[in-house]
VEXDREN-2710 file (C-alpha; in Angstrom, 1 decimal):
% VEXDREN-2710
k/r/px/py/pz
1/MET/1.3/-12.0/-11.2
2/SER/4.0/-10.0/-9.7
3/THR/3.9/-6.5/-8.3
4/ALA/5.6/-3.3/-10.0
5/LEU/7.5/-0.6/-8.1
6/LEU/8.0/2.8/-10.3
7/THR/10.4/5.1/-9.2
8/HIS/13.4/7.1/-10.5
9/ALA/16.5/8.4/-9.1
10/ARG/15.8/11.7/-10.5
11/PHE/12.8/12.4/-8.2
12/THR/15.7/13.9/-5.8
13/GLU/16.2/16.8/-8.1
14/HIS/13.1/18.8/-7.5
15/ASP/14.4/20.1/-4.2
16/PHE/14.2/23.0/-2.1
17/PRO/15.7/22.0/1.5
18/PRO/13.7/24.5/3.7
19/HIS/10.4/23.3/2.4
20/PRO/8.7/20.1/4.0
21/GLU/8.5/18.8/0.3
22/HIS/12.1/18.0/0.1
23/ALA/14.1/15.1/-1.4
24/GLY/14.9/13.5/1.7
25/ARG/11.0/11.8/1.7
26/ILE/11.5/9.9/-0.8
27/LYS/15.3/9.3/0.1
28/ALA/13.9/8.0/3.4
29/VAL/11.5/5.5/1.4
30/TRP/13.9/4.0/-0.8
31/GLN/16.7/3.7/2.2
32/LEU/14.1/1.3/3.9
33/LEU/13.1/-0.6/0.9
34/ASP/16.9/-1.2/0.1
35/GLY/17.8/-2.0/3.4
36/ILE/15.9/-4.8/3.6
37/ALA/15.9/-6.1/-0.3
38/LEU/12.6/-5.7/-0.7
39/ASP/12.3/-3.7/-3.8
40/GLN/14.7/-6.8/-5.4
41/GLN/11.2/-8.9/-5.0
42/LEU/9.2/-6.2/-6.9
43/LEU/9.2/-6.0/-10.7
44/ARG/11.1/-2.6/-10.8
45/ILE/10.0/-0.6/-13.4
46/GLU/11.8/3.3/-14.6
47/PRO/9.2/5.3/-15.8
48/THR/9.2/7.3/-18.9
49/PRO/8.0/11.1/-18.8
50/ALA/4.3/12.1/-19.4
51/THR/3.8/13.3/-22.5
52/ASP/1.9/16.8/-23.4
53/GLU/-0.9/14.5/-24.6
54/GLN/-1.1/12.9/-21.4
55/ILE/-0.8/16.0/-19.2
56/LEU/-3.6/18.0/-21.3
57/ALA/-5.8/15.3/-20.6
58/ALA/-6.4/16.2/-17.3
59/HIS/-4.9/20.2/-17.4
60/SER/-5.3/23.0/-19.3
61/GLN/-2.6/24.3/-21.7
62/ALA/-2.4/27.3/-19.4
63/HIS/-1.5/25.2/-16.5
64/LEU/1.5/23.3/-18.7
65/ASP/2.7/26.7/-20.2
66/ARG/3.2/28.2/-16.6
67/LEU/5.5/24.9/-16.0
68/ILE/7.2/25.4/-19.4
69/ASP/7.7/29.1/-18.4
70/ILE/9.3/28.4/-15.0
71/SER/11.9/25.4/-16.5
72/ARG/13.2/28.8/-18.6
73/GLN/14.2/30.7/-15.5
74/ASP/17.3/30.5/-13.8
75/ARG/16.0/30.1/-9.8
76/VAL/13.8/29.1/-7.6
77/THR/10.1/30.2/-8.3
78/ARG/7.4/30.7/-5.8
79/ILE/4.1/29.6/-7.5
80/ASP/2.3/30.4/-4.4
81/ALA/3.1/30.5/-0.5
82/ASP/3.2/27.0/-0.4
83/THR/4.6/25.6/-3.7
84/TYR/7.9/25.9/-5.4
85/ALA/9.3/24.8/-8.7
86/LEU/12.8/25.1/-10.1
87/PRO/14.0/25.0/-13.8
88/VAL/14.1/21.4/-13.7
89/SER/10.9/20.5/-12.1
90/LEU/8.7/20.3/-15.2
91/GLU/11.1/17.5/-16.0
92/ILE/10.9/15.5/-12.8
93/ALA/7.1/16.1/-12.6
94/ARG/6.6/14.7/-15.9
95/LEU/8.5/11.6/-14.3
96/ALA/5.9/11.4/-11.7
97/ALA/3.0/11.4/-13.9
98/GLY/4.9/9.0/-16.2
99/ALA/5.4/6.6/-13.2
100/ALA/1.6/6.9/-12.4
101/THR/0.8/5.9/-16.1
102/GLY/3.2/3.5/-16.4
103/ALA/1.5/1.5/-13.5
104/VAL/-1.5/1.8/-14.9
105/ASP/-0.1/0.6/-18.5
106/LEU/1.3/-2.5/-16.6
107/ILE/-2.0/-3.3/-14.8
108/ALA/-4.1/-3.1/-18.2
109/ASP/-1.3/-5.1/-20.1
110/ARG/-1.7/-7.7/-17.2
111/ARG/2.1/-7.4/-16.8
112/VAL/1.2/-7.1/-13.0
113/ASP/-2.2/-7.0/-11.1
114/GLN/-0.8/-4.1/-8.9
115/ALA/1.5/-1.1/-8.6
116/LEU/3.4/1.2/-6.6
117/ALA/4.2/4.5/-8.2
118/ILE/6.5/6.0/-5.2
119/VAL/7.2/9.4/-6.7
120/ARG/7.3/13.5/-6.1
121/PRO/6.4/15.9/-6.4
122/PRO/3.0/14.8/-4.9
123/GLY/-0.2/15.6/-7.3
124/HIS/-3.7/15.8/-5.7
125/HIS/-3.6/19.5/-4.8
126/ALA/-3.0/20.3/-8.7
127/THR/-6.5/21.5/-10.4
128/LYS/-7.1/21.6/-13.9
129/HIS/-5.6/25.1/-14.1
130/LEU/-3.4/25.3/-11.1
131/GLN/-0.3/24.3/-9.3
132/MET/-0.6/24.5/-5.6
133/GLY/-0.4/22.6/-2.1
134/PHE/3.3/21.4/-3.2
135/CYS/1.8/20.0/-6.3
136/LEU/2.8/20.7/-10.0
137/LEU/1.0/18.0/-12.0
138/ASN/-2.0/15.9/-10.6
139/ASN/-0.4/12.3/-11.2
140/ILE/-3.6/10.7/-10.3
141/ALA/-5.7/12.4/-12.6
142/ILE/-3.3/12.0/-15.4
143/ALA/-2.9/8.3/-14.6
144/ALA/-7.0/8.1/-14.8
145/ARG/-7.4/9.7/-17.8
146/HIS/-4.5/7.7/-19.5
147/ALA/-6.8/4.5/-18.4
148/GLN/-9.6/5.7/-20.1
149/THR/-7.9/7.1/-23.3
150/ARG/-5.1/4.4/-23.8
151/HIS/-6.6/1.1/-22.4
152/GLY/-10.7/2.0/-22.6
153/PHE/-11.3/1.5/-18.9
154/ARG/-14.8/2.9/-18.4
155/LYS/-14.6/3.8/-14.8
156/THR/-11.8/4.3/-12.3
157/LEU/-12.3/4.8/-8.6
158/ILE/-9.7/7.1/-6.5
159/ILE/-9.7/6.8/-3.2
160/ASP/-7.6/9.4/-1.2
161/TYR/-6.5/9.1/2.5
162/ASP/-4.0/11.8/2.5
163/VAL/-5.1/14.1/5.5
164/HIS/-5.4/16.9/3.0
165/HIS/-8.3/17.0/0.8
166/GLY/-7.7/16.2/-2.7
167/ASN/-9.0/19.5/-4.3
168/GLY/-7.1/19.2/-7.7
169/THR/-8.6/15.5/-8.4
170/GLN/-12.1/16.7/-7.5
171/ASP/-11.8/19.5/-9.5
172/ILE/-10.9/17.6/-12.7
173/PHE/-13.4/14.9/-12.2
174/TYR/-16.1/16.8/-10.6
175/ALA/-18.8/16.7/-13.6
176/ASP/-17.3/13.4/-14.7
177/PRO/-19.4/10.1/-14.0
178/SER/-16.8/7.5/-15.4
179/VAL/-14.3/8.6/-12.5
180/MET/-15.6/8.4/-9.2
181/PHE/-13.5/10.2/-6.3
182/ILE/-13.6/9.3/-2.5
183/SER/-11.4/11.8/-0.1
184/ILE/-11.3/11.2/4.0
185/HIS/-9.3/14.2/5.3
186/GLN/-9.1/16.8/7.9
187/SER/-11.5/19.9/8.3
188/PRO/-10.6/22.3/8.8
189/LEU/-7.2/22.5/7.0
190/TYR/-5.7/23.4/3.7
191/PRO/-7.0/23.6/1.3
192/GLY/-10.3/24.2/2.7
193/SER/-12.3/22.2/0.6
194/GLY/-14.0/18.7/0.6
195/ALA/-17.3/19.7/2.4
196/LEU/-19.5/16.8/2.5
197/ALA/-22.1/18.5/0.4
198/GLU/-19.8/18.7/-2.4
199/THR/-20.7/15.7/-4.4
200/GLY/-20.1/16.8/-8.1
201/ALA/-22.0/18.3/-10.9
202/GLY/-24.1/17.8/-14.2
203/ALA/-23.3/14.1/-15.1
204/GLY/-21.0/13.9/-11.9
205/LYS/-23.2/14.5/-9.2
206/GLY/-23.1/11.9/-7.1
207/TYR/-19.6/10.8/-8.0
208/THR/-17.6/12.9/-5.4
209/LEU/-17.7/11.6/-2.1
210/ASN/-16.1/13.7/0.7
211/LEU/-15.6/12.8/4.4
212/PRO/-14.1/15.7/6.2
213/LEU/-13.2/14.8/9.9
214/SER/-12.2/17.3/12.5
215/GLY/-8.7/16.6/13.7
216/GLY/-8.1/14.2/16.6
217/HIS/-9.5/11.3/14.9
218/GLY/-7.5/7.6/14.5
219/ASP/-7.8/4.0/13.6
220/ALA/-11.2/3.4/14.8
221/SER/-13.0/6.4/12.9
222/TYR/-11.3/5.7/9.7
223/ALA/-11.8/1.8/9.9
224/ARG/-15.6/2.8/10.2
225/LEU/-15.8/4.9/7.5
226/PHE/-14.3/2.5/5.1
227/ALA/-16.5/-0.2/6.3
228/GLU/-19.9/1.7/6.5
229/VAL/-19.3/4.5/3.4
230/VAL/-16.3/3.9/1.4
231/LEU/-16.6/0.3/0.4
232/PRO/-20.4/0.2/-0.3
233/ALA/-20.1/3.3/-2.4
234/ALA/-17.2/1.6/-4.1
235/GLU/-19.2/-1.8/-4.7
236/ARG/-22.0/0.3/-6.2
237/PHE/-19.8/2.2/-8.6
238/ALA/-18.2/-1.1/-9.8
239/PRO/-14.9/0.0/-10.9
240/ASP/-12.8/-1.3/-13.7
241/LEU/-9.6/0.2/-11.9
242/LEU/-8.7/1.5/-8.3
243/LEU/-6.1/4.1/-8.0
244/VAL/-5.1/5.1/-4.3
245/SER/-3.7/8.6/-3.4
246/ALA/-1.8/7.3/-0.3
247/GLY/-0.5/9.9/2.0
248/PHE/0.8/9.4/5.5
249/ASP/0.3/12.8/6.9
250/ALA/-2.9/11.6/9.1
251/HIS/-0.2/10.0/11.0
252/TRP/-0.4/11.0/14.7
253/ALA/3.4/12.0/14.5
254/ASP/2.9/14.2/11.2
255/PRO/4.1/17.8/11.9
256/LEU/1.5/19.5/9.4
257/ALA/-1.7/17.9/10.6
258/GLY/-3.7/16.9/13.4
259/MET/-5.2/13.6/13.1
260/ARG/-4.3/10.2/14.9
261/LEU/-4.0/7.0/12.6
262/SER/-1.1/4.8/13.4
263/LEU/0.8/2.7/11.0
264/ALA/-1.0/-0.6/11.9
265/GLY/-4.2/1.8/11.2
266/TYR/-2.9/2.8/7.6
267/ASP/-2.0/-0.6/7.0
268/ARG/-6.0/-1.7/7.4
269/LEU/-6.7/1.1/5.0
270/ALA/-4.3/-0.2/2.4
271/ARG/-5.7/-4.0/3.0
272/GLU/-9.1/-2.7/2.9
273/CYS/-8.3/-1.0/-0.9
274/LEU/-6.5/-4.1/-1.9
275/ARG/-9.7/-6.3/-1.0
276/ALA/-12.1/-4.0/-2.7
277/ALA/-9.8/-4.2/-5.7
278/LYS/-9.8/-8.2/-5.8
279/GLU/-13.5/-8.2/-5.5
280/LEU/-14.5/-5.6/-7.6
281/CYS/-12.2/-5.0/-10.5
282/GLY/-9.8/-8.3/-10.8
283/GLY/-7.3/-7.2/-8.4
284/ARG/-6.6/-4.0/-10.4
285/ILE/-5.0/-1.4/-8.2
286/ALA/-2.3/1.1/-7.9
287/PHE/-0.7/3.0/-5.0
288/VAL/0.5/6.7/-5.8
289/MET/2.6/8.7/-3.4
290/GLU/1.1/11.8/-1.8
291/GLY/2.0/13.6/1.3
292/GLY/3.8/12.3/4.8
293/TYR/6.4/14.4/6.4
294/ASP/7.3/12.3/9.3
295/LEU/10.1/10.6/7.3
296/LYS/10.2/7.5/9.3
297/VAL/6.4/7.3/9.1
298/LEU/6.6/7.9/5.4
299/ALA/9.0/4.8/5.1
300/HIS/7.5/2.4/6.9
301/GLY/4.1/3.1/5.6
302/TRP/5.3/2.7/2.1
303/LEU/7.4/-0.4/3.5
304/ASN/3.9/-2.1/4.5
305/ILE/2.1/-1.4/1.1
306/ALA/4.7/-3.4/-0.5
307/ARG/4.7/-6.1/2.1
308/MET/1.1/-6.2/1.8
309/LEU/1.1/-6.5/-2.0
310/LEU/3.8/-9.4/-1.8
311/GLY/1.3/-11.4/0.4
312/SER/3.1/-10.8/3.6
313/ASP/1.3/-10.0/7.0
314/ASN/4.1/-8.5/9.0
315/ILE/3.8/-4.8/9.6
316/GLY/6.5/-2.2/10.6
317/ASP/5.5/0.1/13.3
318/PRO/8.4/2.0/15.1
319/TYR/5.8/4.6/16.6
320/GLY/3.0/2.3/17.6
321/ALA/-0.5/4.0/19.0
322/ALA/-1.1/7.1/19.5
323/PRO/-0.3/8.5/23.1
324/GLY/-2.6/9.9/25.5
325/ASP/-6.3/9.6/24.9
326/ARG/-8.1/7.6/22.2
327/GLY/-9.2/10.6/20.1
328/ARG/-12.4/11.4/18.7
329/GLU/-13.6/8.2/17.6
330/ASP/-17.4/8.9/17.3
331/VAL/-18.1/9.3/13.7
332/SER/-21.5/8.2/13.6
333/ALA/-23.1/11.7/12.5
334/ILE/-20.9/11.9/9.3
335/ILE/-21.5/8.4/8.6
336/GLU/-25.1/8.7/8.8
337/SER/-25.0/11.8/6.7
338/ALA/-22.9/10.6/3.8
339/ARG/-25.0/7.5/3.6
340/ARG/-28.3/9.5/3.4
341/LEU/-26.7/12.2/1.3
342/HIS/-25.5/9.2/-1.0
343/LYS/-28.1/7.1/-0.9
344/LEU/-26.1/4.3/0.6
END
């Protein structure tokens, strides 16, 4: 089986250069992949826009109508202090969500085992009703709903290791036992959600698993959390499909956060996700691009995921380990609390 890469040249059209979520982010990823011809080893697919029906499976009509109204303006709209949209942004957001749903289609149809959706704008902060946190449509949530409605997947696992809590993804699936959401994130940090005690509601109780970490944690902390909490929870859930919200802003060089992951540490997380997919759901896995605001880190992070999915053990890491002290590596307390709370 081959590995699919879904991206689109139009992703650069949603752009407001003073903003940290700008077109240069995806250009940096493309440039590195193109520079070593790695994209030629991938099944490259140009995504089609997500339909209203696909969007409304995850978002309210009011959410979509707000973006439609913005598309009729002739200016940059500041939805909130963090989030902008242009008249063209709904078209681009549809393509980003379409890349995520297209990845699911390819996997479900067994054309590929695994896929990368290299997209922008990111999605995991967009709730059922609100655009926020740089995000307009929740790409991974739309993909998870599409997996259910179009392909009949019963259980989808979403693992989110962006440095910010994926509050939008949590919001959409908080009462839904068919989608498990697991997030490791820095706390306190935007958007202020993702406490350990947020575990779901109603029928979805226990299907949200949050692992909030104070700033300063690095490779060893994340490795222990995966080994002792994330993977046991994933094994018990036994998903049919694994989707990964992959953000590279927990790297020590990222300007918007305060964690201490290295690119080698990130590579380990991706490989653990791939191993879990192979063991639990026939290798069905898609990685969807979220944050990451140091361009070199972002580009090498996605290069490393692509290499991994193509079977390579090579890791590109121009930065190396976090400088200075080893960071806050004792996560025993949160591991104990999470395992007790979720009966692992």
